[in-house]
DOKELO-981622 format. One record per atom (N, C-alpha, C): y, x, z. Coordinates in steps of 0.05 Angstrom, whole numbers, plus 5000, padded with zeros to 4 digits. Atoms other than C-alpha are relative to their C-alpha. Last residue first. Layout:
# DOKELO-981622
@v: Y	u: X	w: Z
...
END
This chain:
# DOKELO-981622
@v: 4979	u: 4980	w: 5002
@v: 5432	u: 5401	w: 5183
@v: 5025	u: 4993	w: 5013
@v: 5000	u: 4978	w: 4980
@v: 5376	u: 5356	w: 5212
@v: 5024	u: 5020	w: 5001
@v: 4988	u: 5013	w: 4980
@v: 5394	u: 5295	w: 5165
@v: 5002	u: 5020	w: 5026
@v: 4971	u: 5003	w: 5006
@v: 5377	u: 5338	w: 5105
@v: 5013	u: 4992	w: 5026
@v: 4993	u: 4971	w: 5002
@v: 5307	u: 5356	w: 5134
@v: 5030	u: 4999	w: 4996
@v: 4997	u: 4992	w: 4971
@v: 5295	u: 5284	w: 5154
@v: 5010	u: 5026	w: 5000
@v: 4978	u: 5015	w: 4985
@v: 5313	u: 5261	w: 5085
@v: 5004	u: 5008	w: 5027
@v: 4977	u: 4986	w: 5007
@v: 5268	u: 5315	w: 5053
@v: 5023	u: 4986	w: 5011
@v: 4999	u: 4973	w: 4988
@v: 5211	u: 5288	w: 5097
@v: 5026	u: 5015	w: 4991
@v: 4990	u: 5004	w: 4972
@v: 5226	u: 5216	w: 5075
@v: 5000	u: 5027	w: 5015
@v: 4969	u: 5009	w: 5001
@v: 5223	u: 5237	w: 5002
@v: 5011	u: 4994	w: 5027
@v: 4982	u: 4974	w: 5003
@v: 5158	u: 5274	w: 5018
@v: 5029	u: 4996	w: 4994
@v: 5000	u: 4981	w: 4974
@v: 5129	u: 5212	w: 5044
@v: 5017	u: 5023	w: 4998
@v: 4984	u: 5013	w: 4980
@v: 5150	u: 5170	w: 4985
@v: 5003	u: 5017	w: 5026
@v: 4976	u: 4995	w: 5009
@v: 5116	u: 5222	w: 4937
@v: 5022	u: 4984	w: 5021
@v: 4995	u: 4976	w: 4992
@v: 5054	u: 5216	w: 4981
@v: 5031	u: 5008	w: 4989
@v: 4994	u: 5000	w: 4972
@v: 5053	u: 5144	w: 4970
@v: 5012	u: 5028	w: 5011
@v: 4973	u: 5015	w: 4998
@v: 5056	u: 5149	w: 4895
@v: 5009	u: 4996	w: 5031
@v: 4980	u: 4984	w: 5009
@v: 5001	u: 5200	w: 4897
@v: 5025	u: 4986	w: 5003
@v: 4990	u: 5001	w: 5027
@v: 4957	u: 5153	w: 4937
@v: 5021	u: 5016	w: 4993
@v: 4974	u: 5008	w: 5001
@v: 4934	u: 5179	w: 5005
@v: 5008	u: 4999	w: 4971
@v: 5002	u: 5026	w: 5007
@v: 4858	u: 5187	w: 5005
@v: 5025	u: 4989	w: 4998
@v: 5007	u: 5003	w: 5027
@v: 4860	u: 5264	w: 5005
@v: 5000	u: 4971	w: 4991
@v: 4979	u: 4989	w: 5014
@v: 4898	u: 5264	w: 5071
@v: 4996	u: 4997	w: 4972
@v: 4978	u: 5024	w: 5001
@v: 4849	u: 5215	w: 5101
@v: 5025	u: 5011	w: 4985
@v: 5007	u: 5020	w: 5018
@v: 4790	u: 5262	w: 5078
@v: 5023	u: 4979	w: 4998
@v: 4999	u: 4992	w: 5025
@v: 4823	u: 5324	w: 5109
@v: 4996	u: 4974	w: 4979
@v: 5024	u: 4982	w: 5009
@v: 4831	u: 5289	w: 5174
@v: 5006	u: 5009	w: 4971
@v: 5019	u: 5012	w: 5023
@v: 4897	u: 5267	w: 5192
@v: 4978	u: 5015	w: 4996
@v: 4997	u: 4992	w: 5027
@v: 4926	u: 5299	w: 5255
@v: 4979	u: 4986	w: 4982
@v: 5024	u: 4983	w: 5007
@v: 4928	u: 5262	w: 5323
@v: 5007	u: 5008	w: 4969
@v: 5002	u: 4991	w: 5029
@v: 4987	u: 5228	w: 5354
@v: 4976	u: 5018	w: 5000
@v: 4994	u: 4974	w: 4999
@v: 4976	u: 5188	w: 5420
@v: 4995	u: 5011	w: 4971
@v: 4971	u: 4995	w: 5011
@v: 4985	u: 5114	w: 5415
@v: 5008	u: 5029	w: 5004
@v: 4982	u: 4999	w: 4982
@v: 4922	u: 5103	w: 5455
@v: 5027	u: 5008	w: 4996
@v: 5002	u: 5026	w: 4989
@v: 4879	u: 5079	w: 5396
@v: 5018	u: 4998	w: 5029
@v: 5027	u: 5008	w: 4988
@v: 4903	u: 5138	w: 5360
@v: 5001	u: 4974	w: 5013
@v: 5006	u: 5006	w: 4972
@v: 4970	u: 5145	w: 5324
@v: 4970	u: 4995	w: 5005
@v: 5007	u: 5027	w: 4997
@v: 4972	u: 5183	w: 5257
@v: 4999	u: 4996	w: 5028
@v: 5021	u: 5006	w: 4976
@v: 5002	u: 5250	w: 5236
@v: 4993	u: 4968	w: 4998
@v: 5004	u: 5030	w: 5004
@v: 5040	u: 5278	w: 5177
@v: 4975	u: 4999	w: 5018
@v: 5026	u: 5007	w: 5005
@v: 5073	u: 5345	w: 5195
@v: 4990	u: 4970	w: 5002
@v: 5008	u: 5015	w: 5022
@v: 5144	u: 5353	w: 5187
@v: 4970	u: 4995	w: 4990
@v: 5014	u: 4984	w: 5015
@v: 5153	u: 5408	w: 5238
@v: 4988	u: 4986	w: 4973
@v: 4996	u: 4971	w: 4994
@v: 5207	u: 5382	w: 5284
@v: 4985	u: 5018	w: 4978
@v: 4972	u: 4993	w: 5009
@v: 5216	u: 5310	w: 5257
@v: 5005	u: 5031	w: 5008
@v: 4985	u: 4985	w: 4980
@v: 5140	u: 5298	w: 5263
@v: 5029	u: 5010	w: 4988
@v: 4997	u: 4966	w: 5009
@v: 5117	u: 5253	w: 5209
@v: 5020	u: 5006	w: 5024
@v: 4976	u: 4988	w: 4983
@v: 5081	u: 5190	w: 5238
@v: 5006	u: 5025	w: 4985
@v: 4991	u: 4969	w: 5006
@v: 5030	u: 5145	w: 5205
@v: 5024	u: 5007	w: 5015
@v: 4973	u: 4995	w: 5016
@v: 5002	u: 5080	w: 5236
@v: 5006	u: 5030	w: 4998
@v: 5001	u: 4992	w: 5030
@v: 4927	u: 5082	w: 5255
@v: 5027	u: 5001	w: 4985
@v: 5019	u: 4981	w: 5004
@v: 4939	u: 5051	w: 5324
@v: 4995	u: 5001	w: 4971
@v: 5025	u: 5011	w: 4997
@v: 5004	u: 5015	w: 5325
@v: 4979	u: 5018	w: 4992
@v: 5022	u: 4987	w: 5013
@v: 5075	u: 5040	w: 5329
@v: 4973	u: 4983	w: 5007
@v: 5009	u: 4975	w: 4985
@v: 5127	u: 4989	w: 5353
@v: 4976	u: 5012	w: 4985
@v: 5028	u: 4993	w: 5004
@v: 5162	u: 4940	w: 5304
@v: 4993	u: 5025	w: 5016
@v: 5014	u: 5011	w: 4976
@v: 5231	u: 4919	w: 5327
@v: 4972	u: 5006	w: 5000
@v: 4993	u: 4984	w: 4976
@v: 5264	u: 4962	w: 5275
@v: 4987	u: 4994	w: 5026
@v: 4984	u: 5013	w: 4982
@v: 5228	u: 4924	w: 5218
@v: 5005	u: 5017	w: 5027
@v: 4996	u: 5027	w: 5010
@v: 5203	u: 4961	w: 5159
@v: 5018	u: 4985	w: 5021
@v: 4994	u: 5002	w: 5028
@v: 5194	u: 5034	w: 5160
@v: 5008	u: 4972	w: 4990
@v: 5019	u: 5019	w: 5014
@v: 5194	u: 5044	w: 5236
@v: 5013	u: 4996	w: 4973
@v: 4983	u: 5016	w: 5020
@v: 5230	u: 5104	w: 5257
@v: 4983	u: 4983	w: 4986
@v: 5009	u: 5001	w: 5025
@v: 5202	u: 5127	w: 5324
@v: 5019	u: 4987	w: 4981
@v: 4990	u: 5017	w: 5016
@v: 5220	u: 5151	w: 5391
@v: 4987	u: 4999	w: 4973
@v: 4997	u: 5027	w: 4984
@v: 5188	u: 5186	w: 5450
@v: 5017	u: 4978	w: 4983
@v: 4993	u: 5022	w: 5014
@v: 5160	u: 5247	w: 5413
@v: 5002	u: 4976	w: 5018
@v: 5003	u: 5023	w: 4988
@v: 5150	u: 5314	w: 5447
@v: 5013	u: 4975	w: 4987
@v: 4975	u: 5013	w: 4996
@v: 5141	u: 5372	w: 5400
@v: 4997	u: 4971	w: 5010
@v: 4997	u: 5010	w: 4968
@v: 5074	u: 5403	w: 5410
@v: 5025	u: 4990	w: 5003
@v: 4982	u: 4981	w: 4992
@v: 5075	u: 5439	w: 5337
@v: 5004	u: 4996	w: 5032
@v: 4996	u: 4974	w: 5015
@v: 5011	u: 5413	w: 5305
@v: 5021	u: 5018	w: 5014
@v: 5025	u: 4983	w: 4999
@v: 4988	u: 5357	w: 5350
@v: 5003	u: 5025	w: 4987
@v: 5009	u: 4994	w: 5025
@v: 5059	u: 5325	w: 5354
@v: 4973	u: 5023	w: 5004
@v: 4996	u: 4976	w: 5012
@v: 5065	u: 5300	w: 5424
@v: 4992	u: 5004	w: 4971
@v: 5021	u: 4986	w: 5012
@v: 5066	u: 5233	w: 5455
@v: 5012	u: 5028	w: 4991
@v: 4992	u: 4974	w: 5008
@v: 5110	u: 5190	w: 5503
@v: 4973	u: 5013	w: 4985
@v: 5021	u: 4980	w: 4995
@v: 5095	u: 5116	w: 5505
@v: 5011	u: 5023	w: 4988
@v: 5009	u: 5000	w: 4975
@v: 5148	u: 5059	w: 5514
@v: 4980	u: 5023	w: 5007
@v: 5027	u: 5006	w: 4998
@v: 5181	u: 5083	w: 5447
@v: 4994	u: 4996	w: 5031
@v: 5016	u: 4989	w: 4975
@v: 5252	u: 5084	w: 5432
@v: 4976	u: 4987	w: 5004
@v: 5002	u: 5020	w: 4980
@v: 5276	u: 5063	w: 5360
@v: 4985	u: 5016	w: 5025
@v: 5017	u: 4988	w: 4979
@v: 5306	u: 5108	w: 5309
@v: 5001	u: 4978	w: 5021
@v: 4994	u: 5018	w: 4979
@v: 5329	u: 5086	w: 5240
@v: 4981	u: 5003	w: 5026
@v: 4983	u: 4986	w: 4981
@v: 5318	u: 5148	w: 5200
@v: 5013	u: 4979	w: 5021
@v: 5013	u: 4977	w: 4987
@v: 5266	u: 5127	w: 5151
@v: 5013	u: 5009	w: 5025
@v: 5004	u: 5003	w: 4969
@v: 5293	u: 5058	w: 5140
@v: 4989	u: 5025	w: 5012
@v: 4973	u: 5007	w: 4987
@v: 5323	u: 5070	w: 5067
@v: 4995	u: 4994	w: 5031
@v: 4979	u: 4978	w: 4994
@v: 5261	u: 5112	w: 5050
@v: 5023	u: 4990	w: 5010
@v: 4993	u: 4996	w: 4969
@v: 5209	u: 5057	w: 5059
@v: 5021	u: 5017	w: 5003
@v: 4979	u: 4986	w: 4993
@v: 5207	u: 5028	w: 4989
@v: 5007	u: 5007	w: 5028
@v: 4976	u: 5015	w: 5001
@v: 5136	u: 5004	w: 4983
@v: 5025	u: 5021	w: 5006
@v: 4973	u: 4987	w: 5000
@v: 5068	u: 5027	w: 4981
@v: 5024	u: 4982	w: 4999
@v: 4975	u: 5019	w: 4998
@v: 5002	u: 4998	w: 5001
@v: 5024	u: 5019	w: 4998
END
């Protein structure tokens, strides 16, 4: 499933649960929902770390885990382009 998520990529919403990026250890206590700002992360939702830009997902306890190689390979190319656009937008916003 793809859609134009880029306009919503940097709308920050605080979370009730703290987690850390499994790649860099950056503490995450907010997220940027890609559709409705009131929507909180659900198990299986994707997350892009704003520190190292790693693509992760939420587990059943809303803790971040890295995607498996199989999960990464199953992402459609058009969705990967949107993900890269969001990462580029995050990088530009950090400057």
